C-alpha positions in Angstrom: -5.9 44.0 -1.2 -2.2 45.0 -0.9 -2.3 44.4 2.8 -3.6 41.0 2.3 -0.9 40.0 -0.2 1.7 41.3 2.1 1.3 38.1 4.1 4.3 36.6 2.3 6.2 38.6 -0.2 7.1 38.8 -3.0 4.5 36.2 -3.6 1.9 34.2 -1.7 3.4 31.2 0.1 1.0 28.6 -1.2 2.6 28.2 -4.6 4.7 25.2 -3.3 2.4 22.5 -4.7 3.1 23.5 -8.3 5.9 21.0 -8.6 5.6 19.2 -5.2 4.9 16.0 -6.9 7.9 16.3 -9.2 11.0 17.6 -7.5 12.1 19.5 -4.4 14.9 21.6 -5.8 16.3 24.9 -4.5 14.9 26.9 -7.3 12.7 29.2 -5.2 13.8 31.8 -2.7 12.5 31.5 0.8 10.2 34.1 2.3 8.5 34.3 5.6 4.9 34.3 6.6 3.3 36.3 9.4 2.5 34.2 12.5 1.3 34.9 16.0 2.3 33.1 19.2 0.2 33.4 22.2 -0.7 31.5 25.3 -4.1 30.2 26.0 -5.7 29.3 29.3 -8.3 26.7 30.0 -12.0 27.6 30.1 -14.0 27.3 33.3 -16.5 24.6 33.6 -19.9 25.2 32.3 -23.1 24.3 34.1 -26.1 22.8 32.2 -29.1 25.1 32.1 -31.3 22.7 33.9 -31.9 22.3 37.6 -31.9 18.5 37.2 -28.2 18.6 36.5 -27.2 20.7 39.6 -25.6 19.2 42.7 -27.3 20.3 45.8 -25.3 18.6 48.6 -26.6 18.9 52.1 -23.0 19.0 53.5 -19.6 19.8 52.1 -18.6 16.2 52.1 -17.5 15.3 48.5 -19.4 12.8 46.5 -17.6 10.9 43.7 -20.7 9.9 41.8 -21.7 13.0 39.9 -19.7 13.8 36.8 -18.8 17.5 36.4 -18.4 19.0 33.0 -15.0 18.9 31.3 -13.1 22.2 30.6 -13.1 23.1 27.0 -10.1 24.8 25.3 -9.9 27.0 22.3 -7.5 25.6 19.7 -4.7 27.9 18.6 -3.7 26.8 15.1 -1.2 29.6 14.6 1.4 27.4 16.1 1.7 25.5 12.8 2.7 28.4 10.7 5.9 27.7 8.8 8.0 29.5 6.3 7.0 29.0 2.7 8.9 28.9 -0.6 8.1 31.0 -3.6 9.3 31.2 -7.1 9.7 34.1 -9.5 6.9 34.7 -12.0 7.9 34.9 -15.7 5.4 35.9 -18.3 4.7 33.4 -21.0 1.7 31.7 -22.6 0.9 28.1 -23.5 -0.3 27.4 -27.0 -3.5 25.8 -28.2 -1.6 22.6 -28.7 -2.2 21.7 -25.1 -5.8 20.6 -25.7 -6.7 16.9 -25.5 -9.8 15.3 -26.9 -10.7 13.0 -24.0 -11.5 14.1 -20.5 -10.8 12.1 -17.4 -13.1 12.5 -14.5 -11.5 13.2 -11.1 -11.7 10.5 -8.4 -14.4 10.9 -5.7 -13.2 13.0 -2.8 -11.9 11.0 0.2 -13.9 11.3 3.4 -12.6 14.0 5.7 -10.5 12.7 8.6 -12.3 12.5 11.9 -10.4 13.1 15.1 -11.0 11.1 18.2 -13.7 12.5 20.5 -12.7 14.8 23.4 -11.9 13.4 26.7 -14.9 12.6 28.9 -15.3 10.9 32.1 -18.5 9.1 32.6 -19.8 6.1 34.5 -18.0 3.8 32.1 -14.6 5.0 33.2 -15.0 4.0 36.8 -16.6 0.8 38.0 -18.0 0.3 41.5 -16.2 -2.5 43.4 -18.0 -5.0 45.5 -16.0 -4.0 48.5 -17.3 -1.2 50.7 -15.5 1.2 53.1 -16.2 1.7 56.7 -18.9 4.3 56.0 -20.8 1.9 53.9 -20.2 3.8 50.7 -19.1 1.8 47.7 -15.4 1.8 46.8 -14.7 3.0 43.2 -12.4 1.1 40.9 -10.6 3.6 38.8 -8.7 1.2 36.5 -10.4 0.8 33.1 -10.0 -2.3 30.9 -8.4 -1.6 27.5 -6.8 1.6 28.6 -3.1 2.3 28.3 -0.9 5.2 29.4 1.4 6.7 26.7 4.2 8.9 27.9 7.0 11.0 26.3 4.8 12.1 23.4 5.9 15.1 21.3 4.1 18.2 22.6 2.9 19.1 19.1 1.3 15.8 18.3 -2.4 15.5 17.6 -5.0 13.0 18.6 -5.5 11.6 15.2 -1.8 10.9 14.8 -1.7 9.0 18.1 -4.9 7.1 17.1 -3.5 6.2 13.7 -0.4 4.7 15.3 -2.1 2.7 18.0 -5.0 1.5 15.9 -2.8 -1.3 14.5 -3.3 -3.2 17.8 -7.1 -2.9 17.8 -10.1 -0.6 17.3 -9.9 2.6 19.4 -12.7 4.1 21.4 -11.0 7.3 22.5 -7.6 9.1 22.7 -7.0 11.5 25.6 -4.1 13.9 25.4 -3.5 15.9 28.6 -3.2 19.6 27.8 -0.3 21.8 29.2 -1.0 24.3 31.9 0.7 27.2 30.3 -0.1 26.4 26.7 -3.4 24.6 26.1 -2.7 24.2 22.4 0.2 21.8 23.2 -0.1 18.6 25.2 1.8 17.9 28.4 3.7 15.0 26.8 1.5 12.2 27.8 -2.0 10.8 27.3 -4.2 7.7 27.3 -5.5 5.4 24.6 -8.7 3.5 25.2 -9.5 0.5 23.1 -13.0 -0.7 22.3 -14.7 -4.0 21.7 -14.5 -7.4 23.3 -10.8 -7.5 22.5 -10.0 -4.2 24.2 -8.0 -5.9 27.0 -5.9 -8.0 24.6 -5.3 -4.9 22.4 -4.0 -3.0 25.3 -1.7 -5.8 26.3 -0.3 -6.0 22.7 0.3 -2.2 22.7 2.1 -2.5 26.1 4.6 -4.8 24.4 5.7 -1.9 22.3 7.0 0.1 25.3 10.1 1.8 24.0 9.0 2.1 20.4 10.1 5.2 18.5 7.4 7.7 17.6 8.3 10.9 15.8 11.8 10.8 17.1 10.8 10.0 20.7 10.9 6.8 22.7 7.4 6.2 24.0 6.5 4.8 27.4 3.5 2.5 27.1 2.0 1.0 30.2 -1.4 -0.4 31.2 -3.5 2.2 33.0 -3.5 1.8 36.8 -6.3 4.3 37.4 -4.0 6.8 39.2 -5.1 9.8 37.1 -8.8 9.2 37.5 -8.3 8.8 41.2 -6.3 12.0 41.3 -8.9 13.9 39.4 -11.7 12.7 41.7 -9.7 13.8 44.7 -9.0 17.2 43.1 -12.6 17.6 42.3 -13.5 16.9 45.9 -11.0 19.4 47.2 -12.3 22.0 44.7 -15.9 21.6 46.0 -14.6 21.9 49.6 -12.2 24.8 48.8 -9.1 23.1 50.2 -5.7 22.6 48.7 -6.2 24.7 45.6 -3.1 26.2 44.1 -3.4 29.2 41.7 -1.3 28.3 38.7 -1.9 31.6 36.8 -3.6 35.0 37.1 -6.6 33.5 35.3 -6.9 30.8 38.0 -6.8 33.5 40.7 -9.7 35.4 39.1 -11.5 32.2 38.6 -11.0 31.3 42.2 -12.9 34.4 43.4 -15.8 33.6 41.2 -15.6 30.0 42.4 -15.9 31.0 46.1 -19.0 33.1 45.3 -20.5 30.1 43.5 -19.8 27.8 46.4 -21.3 30.4 48.8 -24.5 30.4 46.8 -24.6 26.6 46.8 -24.2 26.6 50.6 -26.8 29.4 51.4 -29.4 29.1 48.6 -29.2 25.5 47.3 -32.9 25.6 46.5 -32.7 28.7 44.3 -31.4 27.2 41.0 -31.7 30.6 39.2 -29.2 32.1 41.6 -26.9 29.1 41.3 -26.9 29.4 37.5 -26.2 33.1 37.6 -23.3 32.6 40.0 -21.8 30.0 37.7 -22.2 32.2 34.6 -20.2 34.9 36.4 -17.1 32.7 36.2 -15.1 34.2 33.3 -14.3 32.1 30.3 -11.3 32.6 27.9 -12.0 34.4 24.7 -10.0 35.5 21.7 -9.4 38.9 23.1 -7.6 37.5 26.1 -5.1 36.0 23.7 -4.6 39.2 21.8 -6.0 37.8 18.5 -8.6 40.0 16.8 -10.9 38.3 14.3 -9.4 39.8 11.1 -9.1 38.3 7.6 -5.3 38.5 8.1 -5.3 36.2 11.1 -7.8 33.7 9.6 -5.8 33.5 6.4 -2.7 32.5 8.4 -4.7 30.0 10.3 -6.1 28.4 7.1 -2.6 28.4 5.6 -1.2 26.6 8.6 -3.9 23.9 8.4 -3.5 23.6 4.6 0.3 23.0 5.0 -0.5 20.2 7.4 -3.2 18.8 5.0 -5.9 19.2 7.7 -8.6 20.7 5.5 -11.3 19.9 7.9 -9.9 22.4 10.4 -9.2 24.8 7.6 -12.8 24.8 6.6 -13.9 25.3 10.2 -11.9 28.5 10.2 -13.7 29.5 7.0 -17.1 28.9 8.6 -16.0 31.1 11.6 -15.0 33.8 9.2 -18.4 33.7 7.5 -20.2 33.6 10.9 -18.4 36.8 12.0 -19.0 38.5 8.7 -15.4 38.6 7.6 -15.0 38.6 3.8 -12.6 36.0 2.3 -9.8 37.4 0.2 -8.4 36.0 -3.0 -5.4 34.8 -1.0 -7.6 32.8 1.3 -9.4 31.1 -1.6 -6.1 30.4 -3.2 -4.8 28.7 -0.1 -7.9 26.5 0.2 -7.7 25.5 -3.5 -4.0 24.6 -3.0 -4.8 22.6 0.2 -7.3 20.4 -1.6 -4.9 20.1 -4.5 -2.3 18.6 -2.1 -4.7 15.9 -1.0 -5.7 15.3 -4.6 -9.3 16.3 -4.1 -9.9 18.1 -7.4 -13.7 18.2 -7.0 -13.5 20.2 -3.8 -10.8 22.4 -5.3 -13.0 23.1 -8.3 -15.9 24.0 -6.0 -13.9 26.6 -4.1 -12.3 27.9 -7.3 -15.8 28.6 -8.7 -16.8 30.4 -5.5 -13.6 32.5 -5.8 -14.6 33.5 -9.3 -18.1 34.5 -8.1 -16.6 36.6 -5.2 -13.7 38.2 -7.1 -14.1 39.4 -10.7 -10.3 39.3 -11.2 -8.2 36.2 -10.5 -4.4 35.8 -10.5 -1.9 33.2 -11.7 -1.4 31.8 -8.3 -5.0 30.5 -7.8 -5.0 29.3 -11.4 -1.7 27.4 -10.8 -3.3 25.7 -7.8 -6.4 24.6 -9.5 -4.4 23.3 -12.5 -2.2 21.4 -10.2 -5.3 19.8 -8.6 -6.6 18.5 -11.9 -3.1 17.3 -13.1 -2.7 15.3 -9.9 -6.2 13.8 -10.5 -5.2 12.9 -14.1 -7.8 15.2 -15.5 -5.6 16.8 -18.1 -8.5 17.9 -20.3 -9.8 20.2 -17.6 -6.2 21.4 -16.8 -5.8 22.4 -20.4 -9.1 24.2 -20.4 -8.0 26.2 -17.3 -4.7 27.1 -19.1 -6.8 28.4 -22.1 -9.1 30.3 -19.7 -6.2 31.9 -18.0 -4.7 33.0 -21.3 -8.0 34.5 -22.4 -8.1 36.6 -19.3 -4.6 38.0 -20.0 -2.9 36.3 -17.1 0.7 35.3 -17.8 1.7 31.7 -16.9 4.8 31.3 -14.8 7.3 28.4 -15.3 5.7 26.5 -12.4 2.6 26.0 -14.5 4.7 24.4 -17.3 6.3 22.1 -14.7 2.8 21.2 -13.4 1.5 20.4 -16.9 4.6 18.3 -17.6 4.1 16.4 -14.3 0.5 15.8 -15.2 1.4 14.3 -18.6 4.0 12.2 -16.8 1.4 10.7 -14.5 -0.9 9.8 -17.5 2.2 8.6 -19.5 1.6 11.0 -22.5 5.1 11.5 -23.9 4.0 13.6 -26.9 2.1 16.2 -24.9 4.9 16.5 -22.3 7.5 17.2 -25.0 5.2 19.8 -26.5 5.1 21.7 -23.2 8.9 21.3 -22.8 9.5 22.8 -26.3 7.0 25.6 -25.7 8.7 26.4 -22.4 12.0 27.0 -24.3 10.2 29.0 -27.1 8.8 31.4 -24.5 12.2 32.3 -23.3 12.4 30.2 -20.1 15.6 28.5 -19.2 15.1 24.8 -18.3 16.1 24.1 -14.8 16.8 20.9 -12.9 13.1 20.7 -12.2 12.3 20.9 -15.9 14.8 18.1 -16.8 13.7 16.1 -13.8 10.1 16.1 -15.3 11.5 14.5 -18.5 13.6 12.0 -16.6 10.6 11.0 -14.5 8.5 10.7 -17.7 10.9 8.3 -19.4 11.5 6.3 -16.2 7.8 5.7 -15.8 7.2 4.6 -19.3 10.2 2.3 -19.2 12.5 4.3 -21.6 15.6 4.5 -19.4 17.9 5.1 -22.4 15.9 8.3 -23.2 16.3 9.3 -19.5 20.1 9.0 -19.9 19.9 11.2 -23.0 18.2 13.8 -20.8 21.1 13.5 -18.3 23.5 14.3 -21.1 21.5 17.4 -22.0 21.7 18.5 -18.4 25.5 18.0 -18.5 25.8 20.1 -21.6 23.7 22.8 -20.1 25.9 22.8 -16.9 23.0 21.7 -14.6 23.9 19.3 -11.9 21.7 16.5 -10.6 20.0 16.8 -7.3 18.8 14.0 -5.0 15.4 13.7 -6.8 16.9 13.1 -10.3 19.4 10.6 -8.9 16.5 8.7 -7.1 14.6 8.6 -10.4 17.5 7.1 -12.2 18.1 4.4 -9.6 14.4 3.6 -9.6 14.6 3.1 -13.4 17.5 0.7 -13.2 15.9 -1.2 -10.4 12.8 -1.7 -12.5 15.0 -3.1 -15.3 16.8 -5.3 -12.7 20.0 -3.6 -13.7 21.6 -3.7 -10.3 25.1 -2.7 -11.4 24.0 0.6 -12.9 21.7 1.3 -9.9 24.7 1.1 -7.6 26.8 3.1 -10.0 24.3 5.9 -9.7 24.5 5.6 -6.0 28.3 6.0 -6.1 27.8 9.2 -8.2 25.6 10.5 -5.4 28.4 10.0 -2.9 31.0 11.5 -5.2 28.9 14.7 -5.6 28.8 15.1 -1.8 25.0 14.7 -1.6 23.5 13.1 1.5 21.1 10.3 0.6 17.5 10.9 1.6 14.8 8.4 2.5 13.6 8.0 -1.1 17.1 7.1 -2.4 17.6 4.7 0.5 14.3 3.0 -0.3 15.4 2.5 -3.9 18.7 1.0 -2.8 16.9 -1.3 -0.5 14.7 -2.4 -3.4 17.8 -3.2 -5.4 19.3 -5.3 -2.6 16.0 -7.2 -2.2 15.8 -7.7 -6.0 19.3 -9.2 -5.9 18.2 -11.5 -3.0 20.7 -9.9 -0.6 18.2 -9.5 2.2 20.8 -9.1 5.0 22.4 -6.1 3.2 19.0 -4.6 2.8 18.5 -4.8 6.6 21.9 -3.3 7.2 20.8 -0.4 4.9 17.8 0.2 7.1 20.1 0.4 10.2 22.3 2.9 8.3 19.3 5.0 7.6 18.4 5.1 11.3 22.0 6.0 12.2 21.8 8.9 9.8 18.7 10.1 11.6 16.5 9.2 8.7 13.1 7.8 9.7 12.2 4.6 7.7 8.7 4.5 6.2 6.5 1.7 5.3 8.0 1.7 1.8 11.3 1.0 3.4 10.2 -2.3 4.9 7.8 -3.4 2.1 10.4 -4.9 -0.3 12.2 -6.7 2.6 8.9 -8.2 3.9 7.9 -9.2 0.4 11.3 -10.7 -0.3 11.3 -12.9 2.8 7.6 -13.8 2.1 8.3 -14.9 -1.5 11.3 -17.0 -0.4 9.1 -18.8 2.2 11.0 -17.3 5.2 7.8 -16.2 6.9 9.4 -16.1 10.3 11.9 -13.5 9.2 9.1 -11.6 7.3 7.1 -11.4 10.5 10.3 -10.2 12.4 10.7 -7.4 9.9 7.0 -6.6 10.2 7.5 -6.3 14.0 10.7 -4.2 13.4 8.7 -1.9 11.2 6.1 -1.3 13.9 8.8 -0.7 16.6 10.4 1.9 14.3 7.2 3.9 14.5 5.9 2.9 11.0 2.2 2.2 10.8 1.4 -1.0 8.7 -0.6 -0.2 5.6 -2.8 -2.3 3.5 0.2 -2.8 1.2 2.3 -4.2 4.0 -0.4 -6.7 4.9 -0.8 -7.6 1.2 2.9 -8.5 1.0 2.6 -10.9 4.0 -0.6 -12.4 2.6 1.0 -12.9 -0.9 4.0 -14.7 0.7 1.7 -17.1 2.6 -0.5 -17.7 -0.4 2.5 -18.6 -2.6 3.4 -21.2 0.1 -0.2 -22.3 0.1 -0.5 -21.5 3.9 -4.1 -20.3 3.5 -5.0 -20.6 7.2 -2.2 -18.2 8.2 -3.1 -15.9 5.3 -6.7 -15.6 6.6 -5.3 -14.9 10.1 -3.4 -12.0 8.7 -6.6 -10.8 7.1 -8.4 -10.9 10.4 -5.5 -9.0 12.0 -5.9 -6.3 9.4 -9.6 -5.8 10.4 -8.6 -5.7 14.1 -6.0 -3.0 13.4 -8.5 -0.9 11.5 -6.9 -1.4 8.1 -9.6 -2.2 5.5 -8.6 -4.8 2.9 -8.7 -3.7 -0.7 -9.5 -5.6 -3.9 -5.8 -6.7 -4.2 -6.0 -8.3 -0.8 -9.1 -10.4 -1.6 -7.8 -11.2 -5.1 -4.6 -12.6 -3.6 -6.7 -14.8 -1.2 -8.9 -15.9 -4.1 -5.8 -16.9 -6.1 -4.6 -18.9 -3.2 -7.8 -20.9 -2.9 -7.9 -21.2 -6.7 -4.5 -22.9 -6.6 -5.9 -25.4 -4.2 -9.0 -25.9 -6.4 -11.3 -24.6 -3.6 -14.0 -23.0 -5.7 -16.3 -22.4 -2.8 -13.8 -20.2 -0.9 -12.9 -18.3 -4.0 -16.5 -17.4 -4.7 -17.0 -16.5 -1.0 -14.3 -13.8 -1.2 -15.5 -12.7 -4.6 -18.9 -12.0 -2.9 -17.0 -10.0 -0.2 -15.4 -7.8 -2.9 -18.9 -7.1 -4.4 -20.6 -6.5 -1.0 -17.9 -4.0 0.2 -18.2 -2.0 -3.0 -14.6 -2.6 -4.2 -13.6 -2.5 -7.8 -14.1 -5.6 -9.8 -11.3 -5.9 -12.4 -10.0 -8.5 -14.8 -7.6 -9.9 -12.1 -10.4 -10.7 -9.8 -12.2 -12.6 -12.5 -9.0 -14.4 -13.4 -8.8 -15.8 -9.8 -12.4 -17.1 -10.2 -11.7 -18.7 -13.6 -8.5 -20.3 -12.2 -10.5 -21.9 -9.4 -13.2 -23.2 -11.7 -10.7 -24.6 -14.3 -8.5 -26.1 -11.6 -11.5 -28.0 -10.1 -12.8 -29.0 -13.6 -16.0 -26.9 -13.3 -15.8 -25.5 -16.9 -19.5 -24.6 -17.0 -19.0 -22.3 -14.0 -16.0 -20.8 -15.8 -18.2 -20.0 -18.8 -20.7 -18.4 -16.4 -17.9 -16.2 -15.1 -16.9 -15.1 -18.6 -20.6 -14.2 -19.3 -20.6 -12.0 -16.2 -17.4 -10.4 -17.3 -19.1 -9.5 -20.6 -22.1 -8.0 -18.7 -19.6 -5.9 -16.6 -17.9 -4.8 -19.9 -14.6 -6.3 -18.8 -12.7 -7.5 -21.9 -11.0 -10.9 -21.9 -7.2 -10.6 -22.1 -4.6 -13.1 -22.9 -4.4 -14.5 -19.4 -8.1 -15.1 -19.3 -7.9 -17.1 -22.5 -4.9 -19.0 -21.3 -6.8 -20.1 -18.2 -9.8 -21.2 -20.2 -7.7 -23.1 -22.8 -5.8 -24.8 -20.0 -9.0 -25.8 -18.3 -10.2 -27.5 -21.5 -6.8 -29.0 -22.0 -7.1 -30.7 -18.6 -10.2 -32.5 -19.9 -8.6 -33.2 -23.2 -11.3 -31.3 -25.1 -9.3 -30.0 -28.1 -12.4 -28.7 -29.8 -13.3 -26.3 -27.1 -9.7 -25.2 -26.9 -9.6 -24.6 -30.7 -12.8 -22.6 -30.5 -11.2 -20.3 -27.9 -8.2 -19.9 -30.1 -10.6 -18.6 -32.9 -12.3 -16.3 -30.4 -8.9 -14.8 -29.5 -8.2 -13.9 -33.1 -11.8 -12.4 -33.5 -11.4 -10.2 -30.4 -7.9 -9.1 -31.5 -6.2 -10.7 -28.5 -2.7 -12.0 -29.5 -1.8 -15.5 -28.3 1.5 -15.8 -26.4 3.8 -18.7 -25.7 1.6 -19.8 -22.8 -1.5 -19.9 -25.0 0.2 -22.1 -27.7 1.7 -24.3 -25.0 -1.7 -24.9 -23.4 -3.3 -25.6 -26.8 -0.6 -28.1 -27.6 -1.2 -29.7 -24.3 -4.9 -30.1 -25.2 -3.9 -31.7 -28.5 -1.5 -34.1 -26.9 -4.1 -35.2 -24.3 -6.6 -35.7 -27.0 -4.1 -37.7 -29.1 -4.2 -35.2 -32.0 -0.4 -35.0 -32.6 -0.9 -33.8 -36.1 -2.7 -30.6 -34.9 0.0 -30.2 -32.3 2.7 -30.3 -35.0 0.8 -27.8 -37.1 0.6 -25.5 -34.0 4.4 -25.6 -33.7 4.7 -24.5 -37.3 2.1 -21.7 -36.8 4.2 -20.5 -33.9 7.3 -20.2 -36.1 5.2 -18.2 -38.7 4.0 -15.6 -36.1 7.5 -15.4 -34.5 6.7 -17.1 -31.2 9.6 -19.4 -30.2 8.8 -22.6 -28.3 10.3 -22.8 -24.8 11.3 -25.7 -22.6 7.7 -26.3 -21.4 6.4 -26.3 -25.0 8.9 -29.0 -25.9 8.2 -30.9 -22.7 4.5 -30.9 -23.5 5.2 -32.1 -27.1 7.5 -34.9 -25.9 4.9 -35.9 -23.4 2.4 -36.2 -26.2 4.6 -38.4 -28.4 5.3 -40.6 -25.4 1.5 -41.0 -24.7 1.1 -41.9 -28.4 3.7 -44.7 -27.9 6.1 -43.1 -30.5 9.4 -42.8 -28.5 11.4 -42.2 -31.7 9.3 -39.0 -32.3 9.9 -38.0 -28.7 13.6 -38.5 -29.2 13.6 -36.5 -32.4 11.7 -33.6 -30.6 14.3 -33.8 -27.8 17.2 -33.3 -30.3 15.3 -30.4 -32.0 15.0 -28.7 -28.6 18.7 -28.9 -27.9 19.5 -27.6 -31.4 17.6 -24.4 -30.6 19.9 -23.8 -27.6 17.4 -24.7 -24.9 18.6 -26.6 -21.9 16.5 -29.6 -20.9 15.2 -29.8 -17.3 14.3 -32.6 -15.1 10.8 -32.9 -16.4 12.1 -33.4 -20.0 14.5 -36.1 -19.0 11.9 -37.9 -16.9 9.3 -37.9 -19.6 11.7 -38.9 -22.4 13.4 -41.7 -20.4 10.1 -43.2 -19.3 8.9 -43.2 -23.0 12.1 -44.9 -24.3 12.4 -47.5 -21.5 8.8 -48.6 -22.1 9.7 -49.5 -25.7 13.4 -50.2 -25.6 13.0 -54.0 -25.7 11.1 -54.0 -29.0 12.5 -50.9 -30.8 15.4 -50.3 -33.0 19.0 -50.1 -31.9 19.1 -46.3 -32.1 16.5 -46.1 -29.3 18.8 -48.2 -27.1 21.7 -45.8 -27.9 19.4 -42.9 -27.3 18.6 -44.2 -23.8 22.3 -44.5 -23.1 23.0 -40.9 -24.3 20.2 -39.4 -22.2 21.4 -41.4 -19.2 24.9 -40.0 -19.6 23.5 -36.5 -19.9 21.5 -36.9 -16.7 24.6 -38.1 -14.8 26.6 -35.1 -16.1 23.8 -32.8 -14.9 23.7 -34.5 -11.5 20.0 -35.2 -11.7 18.4 -37.6 -9.2 14.9 -39.0 -9.6 12.5 -39.8 -6.8 11.8 -43.2 -5.5 8.6 -43.8 -7.4 10.3 -43.1 -10.7 13.2 -45.3 -9.8 10.9 -48.2 -9.0 9.1 -47.8 -12.4 12.4 -47.5 -14.3 13.8 -50.6 -12.5 10.8 -52.6 -13.7 11.5 -51.6 -17.3 15.2 -52.5 -16.9 14.3 -56.0 -15.7 12.6 -56.6 -19.0 15.5 -55.2 -21.0 18.4 -56.7 -19.0 17.2 -59.6 -16.8 20.6 -59.9 -15.1 21.7 -56.4 -15.3 24.1 -54.7 -17.8 25.6 -51.5 -19.0 22.2 -49.7 -19.2 21.2 -50.8 -15.7 24.5 -49.8 -14.2 24.4 -46.4 -15.8 20.8 -45.6 -15.0 21.0 -46.6 -11.4 23.5 -43.7 -10.9 20.5 -41.4 -11.2 18.5 -43.3 -8.5 18.1 -42.0 -4.9 21.0 -42.7 -2.5 18.9 -45.1 -0.5 17.9 -47.2 -3.6 20.1 -50.2 -2.7 18.5 -50.8 0.7 15.0 -50.3 -0.8 15.6 -52.6 -3.8 16.9 -55.5 -1.5 13.6 -55.3 0.5 11.5 -55.3 -2.6 13.1 -57.9 -4.9 10.3 -60.4 -4.4 7.7 -57.7 -5.3 9.7 -56.7 -8.4 9.9 -60.3 -9.6 6.2 -60.6 -9.3 5.7 -57.4 -11.2 7.8 -58.7 -14.1 5.2 -61.3 -14.8 2.6 -58.6 -15.6 1.9 -57.8 -19.2 2.8 -54.7 -21.2 -0.6 -53.1 -20.6 0.2 -53.0 -16.9 3.5 -51.4 -17.8 1.6 -48.7 -19.6 -0.5 -48.1 -16.5 2.6 -47.9 -14.4 4.0 -45.3 -16.9 0.8 -43.3 -16.6 0.7 -43.4 -12.8 4.4 -42.6 -12.2 5.5 -40.6 -15.2 2.4 -38.7 -16.2 1.7 -37.4 -12.7 5.2 -36.1 -12.5 4.9 -34.4 -15.8 1.5 -32.8 -14.9 3.3 -31.2 -11.9 5.5 -29.5 -14.4 2.8 -29.2 -17.0 2.9 -25.8 -18.7 -0.8 -25.4 -18.0 -0.4 -25.6 -14.3 2.3 -23.0 -13.8 1.5 -20.4 -16.4 0.4 -17.7 -14.0 
């Protein structure tokens, strides 16, 4: 057991994940792990054990039709071994206070990644051309549709990484990496990508456009395949059969050449004796582990598994475990601990728990390292009840808890937002004699930033200053992130200046937060410059770097620039994620460009990126804004069929579509389905329903929903009251609308501009302009600034009654007119025409009011009015009822565009 633990001293190297999700400080000394470097050689070809698959040529003339087997190579995973970090173990125990009453179940384990299939050459790779040579044999076309050549690859890169990068251009059939001659575990620096499906050719052409893109620090060469390699392999195969032009690249090749000559001799002399042919082929030596100097010991396999666990390739790690069991090698406690820690890194608590139980069955005594790994797994999965149970179990077995376990528990409580439990662990850490480090304080800062208590995070910073502990890059990044969330740009940049003063070099995370700050300020050009500064500093941007920039341009309607940044992201070697596509779709939806949004959705599927529930919900909201209920239900069905999570936001989109189109019965059916799915109705759902009934002027249904909100314990907000007032105004029940304003004052909800706009609109509809003017004065007395909708509604109401009302209404019109001129407001042509008709009734030949009000008309009003004088004179002969209709058609429609019910969400 001591030999096994000597793999990395003083402690095992896999303790790094204890605080990996929190901070990356320099609190742990570095130790080295044992690793082995060896060279491998390719295996010889294998012959199928059937005479039907054997070539029996009558002459030595090569034939290109048969497909020989492909050499297989043994992977050497020891190349991935790296130095690990460890931390000292200090004895201490957690108290019983760490128990929680509720238990969170871990998420289902993600499917293991599947690498692309090995390179094969079959009949599909080479097509027979219609042309024939002079001997009458068909000419073979070696160029394959949808196949590209990729050069200047990193020698250590794997197939799945190449496939993941090029999958953004279309579905991939195969990835071929050419192995090196001297080291078959590393590629030769180039390979091929073969696209599948009917769009394979187009996908290859798209990928070729990215010739020169950066990939893992290298500039790739991407070209369409010209068939040169397949042609060369066919010619080499022909020379191999004939025995000409073969160069011995190594000693293994020389030994293999002797066996190959014997095999060829048997083929020439005894082609009918298939048993002799098979025996001669089997005499060709194949590489084995002994040829590489690696003996199958637990020590070697443990290092192999550790290398794969560090790279988060648990599928290969488990394959090493299966080989250990096949060869009868017993797994040590170190091996189990590494496997548990590997699954903890990929947040697969279920698999980690399974291997932990197996370790308990195989080893009667466990240590703090494997407990720390399994606790970390459950903390990352938000299963704090299970983590606390493991801490108690560890204490009962007499195992002392190191400080890393305290940090892990604090990080877990930070993830679930449990401030009380996190502080309990922090206080217990100090009681047990531990000295809080930058990691400890960083856990607290991260907690307060995530729950929105930035002031508390600043208090922790003062505690660090008193203790003489300096900030590191992680804590600075957390503070900047907190200020960015509060949109406090000045303090965010002040923290960045502190980073520079302390002589720290910004990392990718800090750069990403600064870019978010610039995008939040609307300074998109400065954000792009920051990306270029990152690249100059040899920092590789991630998808999180480009996300806020793409989203910022999309929200501002600059979709062309958003797509340019999207293209820039891909050229920088970043693979678009579902969140990147969601940002593009959101921008298009907000601009109501649904056709382009659906095109982006199709491009996602082509690139192998599966849409999530947020993608479909955004599309549904877009169609809901257009009132297209059919499309909204179509994508709702897709969410259900694809097994995605149905949440309240998805149902909100459906309700919005139904209410927008006036299908209130369908909206009620949606609410019943929400109840069957046990999804509670929140404030937004009630707001949508109340607004839907308000559109129809059904104040009774709206009042019933208000009662249901109180019964279900849902608090109405300003949007709820505004929508209900809108329902009252449309129903002409101004008395109930006034009582609602009084109720808002009692519960402490202050009316906003939209609330007053709705109320003024209601008084105008009730033909009580004096009430509307009084409401307008009340709004200004509260400190609210009227907008264009308020002025439009109020002026329309006053002009319609100014000829028959008191003098103060006339003076009110003049006062409002002066305010509009001071604000620089200009109305549209339709409103100007309607107001001009009202002015003709008040001042037949023009006057002070007409002269003042025309200053708010469009610049081209004079030319328009000269051409329409005859029409206006004819309109003046109409009665007052027609004036009311004109008010409804011009004024009410404009108000509805600014109606609080339309723009609440």
